[in-house]
PDB file as gemmi writes it, atoms N, CA and C in Angstrom:
CRYST1    1.000    1.000    1.000  90.00  90.00  90.00 P 1                      
ATOM      1  N   UNK A   1     309.429 129.768  98.685  1.00  0.00           N  
ATOM      2  CA  UNK A   1     308.559 128.708  99.199  1.00  0.00           C  
ATOM      3  C   UNK A   1     308.775 128.548 100.702  1.00  0.00           C  
ATOM      4  N   UNK A   2     310.040 128.502 101.119  1.00  0.00           N  
ATOM      5  CA  UNK A   2     310.339 128.295 102.530  1.00  0.00           C  
ATOM      6  C   UNK A   2     309.823 129.431 103.401  1.00  0.00           C  
ATOM      7  N   UNK A   3     309.993 130.680 102.914  1.00  0.00           N  
ATOM      8  CA  UNK A   3     309.570 131.832 103.706  1.00  0.00           C  
ATOM      9  C   UNK A   3     308.051 131.862 103.841  1.00  0.00           C  
ATOM     10  N   UNK A   4     307.334 131.532 102.768  1.00  0.00           N  
ATOM     11  CA  UNK A   4     305.874 131.537 102.819  1.00  0.00           C  
ATOM     12  C   UNK A   4     305.372 130.433 103.739  1.00  0.00           C  
ATOM     13  N   UNK A   5     306.084 129.318 103.773  1.00  0.00           N  
ATOM     14  CA  UNK A   5     305.696 128.219 104.642  1.00  0.00           C  
ATOM     15  C   UNK A   5     305.887 128.618 106.098  1.00  0.00           C  
ATOM     16  N   UNK A   6     306.976 129.357 106.374  1.00  0.00           N  
ATOM     17  CA  UNK A   6     307.209 129.844 107.733  1.00  0.00           C  
ATOM     18  C   UNK A   6     306.087 130.761 108.170  1.00  0.00           C  
ATOM     19  N   UNK A   7     305.648 131.629 107.253  1.00  0.00           N  
ATOM     20  CA  UNK A   7     304.569 132.566 107.561  1.00  0.00           C  
ATOM     21  C   UNK A   7     303.280 131.799 107.836  1.00  0.00           C  
ATOM     22  N   UNK A   8     303.038 130.750 107.073  1.00  0.00           N  
ATOM     23  CA  UNK A   8     301.842 129.939 107.257  1.00  0.00           C  
ATOM     24  C   UNK A   8     301.842 129.291 108.635  1.00  0.00           C  
ATOM     25  N   UNK A   9     302.984 128.713 109.029  1.00  0.00           N  
ATOM     26  CA  UNK A   9     303.093 128.101 110.349  1.00  0.00           C  
ATOM     27  C   UNK A   9     302.918 129.138 111.441  1.00  0.00           C  
ATOM     28  N   UNK A  10     303.473 130.334 111.236  1.00  0.00           N  
ATOM     29  CA  UNK A  10     303.368 131.401 112.229  1.00  0.00           C  
ATOM     30  C   UNK A  10     301.904 131.767 112.456  1.00  0.00           C  
ATOM     31  N   UNK A  11     301.167 131.914 111.363  1.00  0.00           N  
ATOM     32  CA  UNK A  11     299.749 132.267 111.470  1.00  0.00           C  
ATOM     33  C   UNK A  11     298.969 131.127 112.112  1.00  0.00           C  
ATOM     34  N   UNK A  12     299.317 129.895 111.757  1.00  0.00           N  
ATOM     35  CA  UNK A  12     298.609 128.726 112.300  1.00  0.00           C  
ATOM     36  C   UNK A  12     298.786 128.627 113.800  1.00  0.00           C  
ATOM     37  N   UNK A  13     300.031 128.816 114.269  1.00  0.00           N  
ATOM     38  CA  UNK A  13     300.292 128.696 115.707  1.00  0.00           C  
ATOM     39  C   UNK A  13     299.648 129.845 116.468  1.00  0.00           C  
ATOM     40  N   UNK A  14     299.566 131.027 115.856  1.00  0.00           N  
ATOM     41  CA  UNK A  14     298.876 132.151 116.503  1.00  0.00           C  
ATOM     42  C   UNK A  14     297.393 131.823 116.617  1.00  0.00           C  
ATOM     43  N   UNK A  15     296.836 131.210 115.576  1.00  0.00           N  
ATOM     44  CA  UNK A  15     295.430 130.817 115.589  1.00  0.00           C  
ATOM     45  C   UNK A  15     295.188 129.786 116.680  1.00  0.00           C  
ATOM     46  N   UNK A  16     296.080 128.821 116.792  1.00  0.00           N  
ATOM     47  CA  UNK A  16     295.959 127.780 117.816  1.00  0.00           C  
ATOM     48  C   UNK A  16     296.041 128.397 119.204  1.00  0.00           C  
ATOM     49  N   UNK A  17     296.925 129.366 119.377  1.00  0.00           N  
ATOM     50  CA  UNK A  17     297.074 130.017 120.683  1.00  0.00           C  
ATOM     51  C   UNK A  17     295.774 130.722 121.079  1.00  0.00           C  
ATOM     52  N   UNK A  18     295.134 131.347 120.116  1.00  0.00           N  
ATOM     53  CA  UNK A  18     293.863 132.025 120.387  1.00  0.00           C  
ATOM     54  C   UNK A  18     292.789 131.003 120.744  1.00  0.00           C  
ATOM     55  N   UNK A  19     292.755 129.896 120.010  1.00  0.00           N  
ATOM     56  CA  UNK A  19     291.759 128.860 120.256  1.00  0.00           C  
ATOM     57  C   UNK A  19     291.957 128.236 121.635  1.00  0.00           C  
ATOM     58  N   UNK A  20     293.218 128.051 122.030  1.00  0.00           N  
ATOM     59  CA  UNK A  20     293.507 127.436 123.333  1.00  0.00           C  
ATOM     60  C   UNK A  20     292.882 128.249 124.457  1.00  0.00           C  
ATOM     61  N   UNK A  21     292.809 129.556 124.280  1.00  0.00           N  
ATOM     62  CA  UNK A  21     292.221 130.410 125.307  1.00  0.00           C  
ATOM     63  C   UNK A  21     290.698 130.298 125.303  1.00  0.00           C  
ATOM     64  N   UNK A  22     290.138 129.873 124.197  1.00  0.00           N  
ATOM     65  CA  UNK A  22     288.681 129.835 124.084  1.00  0.00           C  
ATOM     66  C   UNK A  22     288.137 128.431 124.351  1.00  0.00           C  
ATOM     67  N   UNK A  23     288.573 127.463 123.584  1.00  0.00           N  
ATOM     68  CA  UNK A  23     288.023 126.120 123.712  1.00  0.00           C  
ATOM     69  C   UNK A  23     289.096 125.094 123.360  1.00  0.00           C  
ATOM     70  N   UNK A  24     289.434 124.249 124.312  1.00  0.00           N  
ATOM     71  CA  UNK A  24     290.492 123.271 124.094  1.00  0.00           C  
ATOM     72  C   UNK A  24     290.052 122.197 123.103  1.00  0.00           C  
ATOM     73  N   UNK A  25     288.769 121.917 123.053  1.00  0.00           N  
ATOM     74  CA  UNK A  25     288.285 120.867 122.156  1.00  0.00           C  
ATOM     75  C   UNK A  25     288.580 121.218 120.700  1.00  0.00           C  
ATOM     76  N   UNK A  26     288.536 122.489 120.375  1.00  0.00           N  
ATOM     77  CA  UNK A  26     288.828 122.910 119.003  1.00  0.00           C  
ATOM     78  C   UNK A  26     290.300 122.654 118.695  1.00  0.00           C  
ATOM     79  N   UNK A  27     291.143 122.739 119.740  1.00  0.00           N  
ATOM     80  CA  UNK A  27     292.566 122.465 119.546  1.00  0.00           C  
ATOM     81  C   UNK A  27     292.768 121.017 119.106  1.00  0.00           C  
ATOM     82  N   UNK A  28     291.979 120.102 119.689  1.00  0.00           N  
ATOM     83  CA  UNK A  28     292.075 118.699 119.291  1.00  0.00           C  
ATOM     84  C   UNK A  28     291.646 118.531 117.844  1.00  0.00           C  
ATOM     85  N   UNK A  29     290.633 119.278 117.421  1.00  0.00           N  
ATOM     86  CA  UNK A  29     290.188 119.205 116.033  1.00  0.00           C  
ATOM     87  C   UNK A  29     291.282 119.711 115.105  1.00  0.00           C  
ATOM     88  N   UNK A  30     291.991 120.773 115.525  1.00  0.00           N  
ATOM     89  CA  UNK A  30     293.075 121.320 114.713  1.00  0.00           C  
ATOM     90  C   UNK A  30     294.218 120.313 114.612  1.00  0.00           C  
ATOM     91  N   UNK A  31     294.486 119.616 115.728  1.00  0.00           N  
ATOM     92  CA  UNK A  31     295.546 118.611 115.724  1.00  0.00           C  
ATOM     93  C   UNK A  31     295.172 117.458 114.791  1.00  0.00           C  
ATOM     94  N   UNK A  32     293.900 117.072 114.816  1.00  0.00           N  
ATOM     95  CA  UNK A  32     293.435 116.002 113.939  1.00  0.00           C  
ATOM     96  C   UNK A  32     293.541 116.424 112.477  1.00  0.00           C  
ATOM     97  N   UNK A  33     293.189 117.687 112.205  1.00  0.00           N  
ATOM     98  CA  UNK A  33     293.256 118.205 110.843  1.00  0.00           C  
ATOM     99  C   UNK A  33     294.703 118.248 110.359  1.00  0.00           C  
ATOM    100  N   UNK A  34     295.614 118.631 111.247  1.00  0.00           N  
ATOM    101  CA  UNK A  34     297.021 118.714 110.858  1.00  0.00           C  
ATOM    102  C   UNK A  34     297.571 117.329 110.525  1.00  0.00           C  
ATOM    103  N   UNK A  35     297.003 116.294 111.152  1.00  0.00           N  
ATOM    104  CA  UNK A  35     297.435 114.926 110.847  1.00  0.00           C  
ATOM    105  C   UNK A  35     296.967 114.514 109.459  1.00  0.00           C  
ATOM    106  N   UNK A  36     295.839 115.047 109.022  1.00  0.00           N  
ATOM    107  CA  UNK A  36     295.329 114.704 107.700  1.00  0.00           C  
ATOM    108  C   UNK A  36     296.174 115.344 106.602  1.00  0.00           C  
ATOM    109  N   UNK A  37     296.679 116.543 106.882  1.00  0.00           N  
ATOM    110  CA  UNK A  37     297.445 117.261 105.861  1.00  0.00           C  
ATOM    111  C   UNK A  37     298.809 116.616 105.663  1.00  0.00           C  
TER     112      UNK A  37                                                      
END                                                                             
C-alpha cells in the first residue's frame, strides 16, 4: 500500500510540474481538488 501510494504521489507531482509549465490556473484547480480528497 505504501509503495503504491508513493508511486501515485510521484506521478501526481510530475503531472503538476508539467501543468505549471503550461497554465498556472490549472495548478490552482489541482490544489483545490487535492483539498477535496
